[in-house]
C-alpha positions as MATLAB code, in Angstrom:
seq = 'MSDSRLPLPGMAAIALWMLALAVLGVAGVLTHRYPTPVLALCTVFAAAGLGMIRLRRWGWALTLGAVFCSMCFGCYLLFHLRQPPGAFMAVINLVFFLYLVRSEVIGRLR';
ca = [
       0.000    0.000    0.000;
       1.501    3.339   -0.999;
       1.644    6.356    1.301;
      -1.030    8.146   -0.731;
      -3.523    5.428    0.281;
      -2.949    5.920    3.999;
      -4.928    8.497    5.955;
      -3.113   11.597    7.096;
      -2.399   11.640   10.845;
      -5.047   14.310   11.380;
      -7.623   12.259    9.504;
      -6.865    9.253   11.698;
      -7.136   11.375   14.843;
     -10.496   12.782   13.775;
     -11.734    9.278   12.927;
     -10.719    8.095   16.402;
     -12.507   11.132   17.882;
     -15.694   10.118   16.060;
     -15.384    6.530   17.287;
     -14.736    7.753   20.843;
     -17.851    9.936   20.705;
     -19.849    6.906   19.566;
     -18.539    4.775   22.441;
     -19.195    7.537   24.980;
     -22.731    7.926   23.679;
     -23.433    4.207   23.942;
     -21.992    4.163   27.472;
     -24.230    7.112   28.349;
     -27.301    5.284   27.080;
     -26.366    2.107   28.957;
     -25.929    4.058   32.210;
     -29.219    5.930   31.600;
     -27.512    9.340   31.384;
     -28.692    9.853   27.769;
     -32.010    8.928   26.152;
     -32.171    5.927   23.842;
     -32.460    7.997   20.600;
     -28.817    9.039   21.134;
     -27.939    5.584   19.762;
     -28.891    6.827   16.282;
     -26.356    9.637   16.598;
     -23.773    7.157   17.877;
     -24.349    5.054   14.773;
     -23.676    8.077   12.559;
     -20.490    8.907   14.510;
     -19.253    5.313   14.244;
     -19.994    5.144   10.509;
     -18.249    8.495    9.983;
     -15.146    7.326   11.849;
     -14.962    4.044    9.980;
     -15.520    5.778    6.645;
     -12.723    8.254    7.395;
     -10.287    5.471    8.306;
     -11.109    3.722    5.016;
     -10.648    7.034    3.125;
     -14.175    7.029    1.740;
     -15.725   10.244    0.532;
     -19.009    9.424    2.281;
     -17.071    8.999    5.539;
     -15.513   12.401    5.020;
     -18.927   13.944    4.335;
     -20.479   12.330    7.430;
     -17.536   13.447    9.557;
     -17.705   16.969    8.178;
     -21.395   17.158    9.043;
     -20.863   15.619   12.483;
     -18.093   18.019   13.500;
     -20.115   20.979   12.205;
     -23.171   19.925   14.221;
     -20.989   19.272   17.282;
     -19.460   22.727   16.878;
     -22.931   24.289   16.746;
     -23.979   22.304   19.819;
     -20.882   23.539   21.671;
     -21.823   27.126   20.824;
     -25.362   26.445   22.038;
     -23.982   25.094   25.325;
     -21.743   28.112   25.733;
     -24.044   30.955   24.751;
     -27.522   29.697   25.584;
     -26.953   27.390   28.554;
     -23.871   29.255   29.864;
     -21.745   26.103   30.159;
     -18.048   26.902   29.597;
     -17.088   23.366   28.444;
     -19.113   24.179   25.333;
     -16.324   26.556   24.286;
     -13.785   23.712   24.336;
     -16.112   21.504   22.327;
     -16.791   24.262   19.792;
     -13.104   25.126   19.316;
     -11.979   21.496   18.917;
     -14.702   20.811   16.364;
     -13.945   24.060   14.508;
     -10.299   22.975   14.185;
     -11.433   19.563   12.923;
     -13.806   21.192   10.418;
     -11.112   23.505    9.071;
      -8.687   20.584    8.786;
     -11.207   18.438    6.894;
     -11.793   21.064    4.196;
      -8.079   21.325    3.306;
      -7.188   20.271   -0.224;
      -4.629   17.724    1.047;
      -7.331   15.917    2.998;
      -9.819   15.926    0.135;
      -7.101   14.684   -2.217;
      -6.597   11.520   -0.119;
     -10.205   10.370   -0.461;
     -11.363    7.693   -2.878;
];
């Protein structure tokens, strides 16, 4: 496998972030901290992470949408609910979003 067929380190990190969010969501549902419909979101996060690792364009698109929605949710937490951890969530997801739209990242996708 040539180097051009491997994900960039940032792509791999973002894919692991998506998979971690999916696992945390499932754990939250199992411990009754989150409602059961969160499992649908966890499925999307897991599919996005797996698609990114496999360098699929659909995985990139799902991940791009997921980090954008997570960024918006972080802003909602910060500005509407006055929860400072929302700022951390919004900034991390903004960095991920800006990384995903780089031409080098898009060029690696199949």
